[in-house]
ROLO-29439 format. One record per residue (C-alpha): residue number from 0; residue in three letters; x, y, z. Coordinates in pm, whole numbers, plus 50000, padded with zeros to 5 digits. Example, Ala and Ser with C-alpha at 12.3 -4.5 7.8 and 13.67 -1.06 7.14 Angstrom:
[dofi 0; "Ala"; [51230; 49550; 50780]]
[dofi 1; "Ser"; [51367; 49894; 50714]]
***
This chain:
[dofi 0; "Gln"; [28352; 75453; 45442]]
[dofi 1; "Val"; [28720; 75381; 45470]]
[dofi 2; "Gln"; [28921; 75339; 45786]]
[dofi 3; "Leu"; [29285; 75442; 45801]]
[dofi 4; "Val"; [29554; 75328; 46043]]
[dofi 5; "Glu"; [29900; 75482; 46043]]
[dofi 6; "Ser"; [30217; 75328; 46180]]
[dofi 7; "Gly"; [30590; 75375; 46159]]
[dofi 8; "Gly"; [30644; 75689; 46361]]
[dofi 9; "Gly"; [30913; 75718; 46622]]
[dofi 10; "Leu"; [31224; 75899; 46738]]
[dofi 11; "Val"; [31508; 75951; 46492]]
[dofi 12; "Gln"; [31818; 76168; 46480]]
[dofi 13; "Ala"; [31849; 76452; 46234]]
[dofi 14; "Gly"; [31957; 76322; 45896]]
[dofi 15; "Gly"; [31788; 75989; 45954]]
[dofi 16; "Ser"; [31495; 75824; 45780]]
[dofi 17; "Leu"; [31154; 75684; 45865]]
[dofi 18; "Arg"; [30884; 75518; 45660]]
[dofi 19; "Leu"; [30525; 75568; 45759]]
[dofi 20; "Ser"; [30252; 75329; 45653]]
[dofi 21; "Cys"; [29880; 75387; 45618]]
[dofi 22; "Val"; [29664; 75077; 45593]]
[dofi 23; "Ala"; [29310; 75124; 45465]]
[dofi 24; "Ser"; [29009; 74904; 45521]]
[dofi 25; "Gly"; [28654; 74935; 45401]]
[dofi 26; "Arg"; [28555; 75037; 45051]]
[dofi 27; "Ser"; [28784; 74995; 44753]]
[dofi 28; "Phe"; [29107; 75179; 44827]]
[dofi 29; "Ile"; [29179; 75219; 44457]]
[dofi 30; "Arg"; [28908; 75487; 44429]]
[dofi 31; "Tyr"; [29073; 75712; 44687]]
[dofi 32; "Gly"; [29339; 75975; 44661]]
[dofi 33; "Val"; [29565; 75973; 44966]]
[dofi 34; "Ala"; [29757; 76246; 45140]]
[dofi 35; "Trp"; [29987; 76283; 45436]]
[dofi 36; "Phe"; [29951; 76582; 45663]]
[dofi 37; "Arg"; [30140; 76687; 45973]]
[dofi 38; "Arg"; [30068; 76910; 46267]]
[dofi 39; "Ala"; [30345; 77041; 46487]]
[dofi 40; "Pro"; [30275; 77195; 46829]]
[dofi 41; "Gly"; [30150; 77549; 46790]]
[dofi 42; "Lys"; [30135; 77526; 46411]]
[dofi 43; "Glu"; [29862; 77472; 46157]]
[dofi 44; "Arg"; [29812; 77140; 45986]]
[dofi 45; "Glu"; [30032; 77113; 45677]]
[dofi 46; "Leu"; [29997; 76896; 45367]]
[dofi 47; "Val"; [30328; 76721; 45306]]
[dofi 48; "Ala"; [30248; 76479; 45025]]
[dofi 49; "Ala"; [29960; 76360; 44810]]
[dofi 50; "Ile"; [29909; 76086; 44554]]
[dofi 51; "Asn"; [29625; 76013; 44319]]
[dofi 52; "Ala"; [29417; 75697; 44325]]
[dofi 53; "Ser"; [29617; 75516; 44057]]
[dofi 54; "Gly"; [29953; 75620; 44200]]
[dofi 55; "Thr"; [30061; 75795; 43883]]
[dofi 56; "Ser"; [30071; 76152; 44012]]
[dofi 57; "Thr"; [30216; 76303; 44328]]
[dofi 58; "Tyr"; [30244; 76642; 44492]]
[dofi 59; "Tyr"; [30490; 76782; 44748]]
[dofi 60; "Pro"; [30528; 77127; 44897]]
[dofi 61; "Asp"; [30871; 77287; 44878]]
[dofi 62; "Ser"; [30934; 77218; 45246]]
[dofi 63; "Val"; [30970; 76844; 45185]]
[dofi 64; "Lys"; [31035; 76814; 44812]]
[dofi 65; "Gly"; [31335; 76594; 44744]]
[dofi 66; "Arg"; [31328; 76445; 45094]]
[dofi 67; "Phe"; [30984; 76283; 45122]]
[dofi 68; "Thr"; [30832; 76030; 44885]]
[dofi 69; "Ile"; [30470; 75917; 44885]]
[dofi 70; "Ser"; [30373; 75587; 44728]]
[dofi 71; "Arg"; [30096; 75334; 44743]]
[dofi 72; "Asp"; [30035; 74966; 44688]]
[dofi 73; "Asn"; [29671; 74926; 44596]]
[dofi 74; "Ala"; [29695; 74547; 44614]]
[dofi 75; "Lys"; [29784; 74585; 44982]]
[dofi 76; "Asn"; [29547; 74878; 45050]]
[dofi 77; "Thr"; [29847; 75064; 45184]]
[dofi 78; "Ala"; [30006; 75404; 45131]]
[dofi 79; "Tyr"; [30355; 75498; 45243]]
[dofi 80; "Leu"; [30554; 75808; 45324]]
[dofi 81; "Gln"; [30928; 75764; 45299]]
[dofi 82; "Met"; [31101; 76045; 45485]]
[dofi 83; "Asn"; [31473; 76097; 45435]]
[dofi 84; "Ser"; [31718; 76361; 45557]]
[dofi 85; "Leu"; [31488; 76439; 45846]]
[dofi 86; "Lys"; [31522; 76768; 46028]]
[dofi 87; "Pro"; [31411; 76872; 46377]]
[dofi 88; "Glu"; [31148; 77093; 46214]]
[dofi 89; "Asp"; [30986; 76778; 46070]]
[dofi 90; "Thr"; [30880; 76686; 46423]]
[dofi 91; "Ala"; [30501; 76656; 46426]]
[dofi 92; "Val"; [30209; 76419; 46439]]
[dofi 93; "Tyr"; [30165; 76277; 46090]]
[dofi 94; "Tyr"; [29820; 76190; 45962]]
[dofi 95; "Cys"; [29706; 75988; 45665]]
[dofi 96; "Ala"; [29393; 76109; 45487]]
[dofi 97; "Ala"; [29184; 75982; 45199]]
[dofi 98; "Gln"; [28923; 76122; 44967]]
[dofi 99; "Glu"; [28729; 75947; 44691]]
[dofi 100; "Ser"; [28870; 76135; 44394]]
[dofi 101; "Arg"; [29082; 76099; 44081]]
[dofi 102; "Ala"; [29272; 76420; 44158]]
[dofi 103; "Thr"; [29626; 76424; 44292]]
[dofi 104; "Trp"; [29513; 76618; 44597]]
[dofi 105; "Ser"; [29183; 76743; 44730]]
[dofi 106; "Ile"; [29071; 77050; 44921]]
[dofi 107; "Val"; [28869; 76827; 45153]]
[dofi 108; "Tyr"; [28961; 76488; 45292]]
[dofi 109; "Asn"; [28677; 76307; 45461]]
[dofi 110; "Tyr"; [28869; 76015; 45606]]
[dofi 111; "Trp"; [29153; 76043; 45855]]
[dofi 112; "Gly"; [29375; 75818; 46055]]
[dofi 113; "Gln"; [29456; 75866; 46421]]
[dofi 114; "Gly"; [29805; 75999; 46358]]
[dofi 115; "Thr"; [30155; 75881; 46440]]
[dofi 116; "Gln"; [30421; 76086; 46620]]
[dofi 117; "Val"; [30748; 76162; 46448]]
[dofi 118; "Thr"; [31021; 76321; 46660]]
[dofi 119; "Val"; [31350; 76429; 46509]]
[dofi 120; "Ser"; [31627; 76509; 46753]]
[dofi 121; "Ala"; [31904; 76753; 46673]]
***
């Protein structure tokens, strides 16, 4: 089992930046791939970034590529999502997820945080 707690959400103007954090507790974080998802009102959940357990491989969909950066500090059991050049359409609840895997991203994530709200004003 691993428990995940996100923080860092808030209200920001378009063009601004936010950094989300995901702190993990429980079993060894270094065995888990981590991903960030978001869900906007009326929309399906969307994967926005993923990183493998060692931090050497990342994945981004085109919608955020070049603006978002995922990273992790395994010594601190923490993953991050740096979001730059934010747009109103980035407004959503952002979730951290983890799965025990060596892959960059997984089809299934068994562990989820509670989510943190990100609101981007025009």
